[in-house]
C-alpha positions, 0 to 999 in steps of 0.5 A: 259840213266840212266848212262848218267844222273848219269854222267851228275849229278856227273859233276854238283855236282863237278861243284858246289862244286868248285863254293862253294869253290871259292865262300867261297874264295872270301867272306873271300878275301873281305877287312873289318871285317865282324863282324863290318858289322854285329854289326855295328862300335859301337860294343864292342870287346867283342861283336865281339869275341862272334860273331865270336865264334858263326859264327865260324870265330874264327876257322882256315880257312880250318876248316871254309871251312869244316864246310861250305861244310858239312853245304852245304851238308846238305841243310843249307845255314847259317843264314842271318846277319841282320834277323837271318833267314835261308837263305834257307827259304828266297830264297824259298820265292822270288824264284817263282817270278824269275821262273815265270819272266824267264818262262814268258820271255823265252815262248814269246821270243822263240815264236817270235824268232821261228817265226821270224826265219821262216819268214827270211828263207821264205824271204831268200837272200831278203829284209825281211831276211836282215830286220829280221836280222838287227832287231835281231842284234838290239835286241841282241845288246841293254842291258837289263837294258837299255830296262827296263828303257826306257820301264819303262819310256814310258809304266809306267810313260809317258803312264801310261798303266802298273804299274811301280814297285812291282809284284802285290798283292798275289792272284790278277792274273790281278795285277800280269799279268800286273806287269809282262809284262814290266820285261819280255819284258826287260828280253826277248827281246835280247833272241828274236834276238838270237833265231831267228838267231839260228833258221834261221842258223839251218833251212838253213842248214836243207834246204840243206839236200838231203832228202829235195831236195827229197821232193822238187822232189815229189812236196811237197810245199815249206811252207810244207817242211819249217815249218814241215821238216826243222823247226823240224830238226832245233828245234832239232839242238838248242834245247840244247841251247834254254833250257840253255838259260832259265838258262840264263834268270834265272840268267839274271833278276837281272837288270830287278827286280832291275830297277821294284823293283820286289822281286827275286834272282837278287834283293836279291843278289844285296841287299845282296851285298849292305848290305855286308850280306855274308851268303845271297850272298853265298846262292843266288849265289849258288842256282842260280848256281844250277838252271843253272846246272839243266837247262843244265843237262835237256838240255842234257837229253831232246836233247838225248830223242828226237834226236836218233843220240845223244842217240845212242852215249850214 
């Protein structure tokens, strides 16, 4: 198991290295002079030269890349162009908001998705199965930003039930919870449909196993077979996909954070792109990539720990 985790961690490090190199290359291929963006069009050539020297932009591209990777290995993501604050510190300030939103979306979406998947299996081949399948497809098909806009319009503007923007005042749990409802709904709705279809397919496959037929021959009730045996096997089969999906929710909250003006990695990345704040763009993308890769490693580890068939192959 330890060797397995070491291999996965090494692979993750290689993936992040490739992401860092690609990101560095893309930032340097963007048209325009970053010194003009940072200092403004009225800056003098002397000011721009001094800025290039301070940021290391006057050095050859390969030397800049080596400096960037060296700083990255020490956890240094550089300084924000505008505030001159460490990028890593700025990311740590908004990261809890993104993790909270992703976790809230994940919990309710997976719970409801599993419930709908079980109900679909109970009514397999009947109108209930067809209806849940139609609803699941609709949930997956509707883009999250459309859900965010319409939920904002209906529940915040027309009905005035929930706050439209922000994340609530620090320390005010009730306000923070209310401000989390609409964004988590927008982020998690599509995941409900996806999980329900996964659970349905995995449970139908499990229902065809020999041991399920044996349980039926012993007179075990259908509901007990579905919820105790088939569901357990189905969850083991899709656990890795669900865990990786949490990483997808971490990276997919950008539209909700923008629409609801909610602090987080997504909104920070969007603001950094709009202001051409290259160090902040690179920092947020790298941290987001690292979170996603970490979720993949955890998904593999949990699956190997819970499933003896996978563990025996390690």
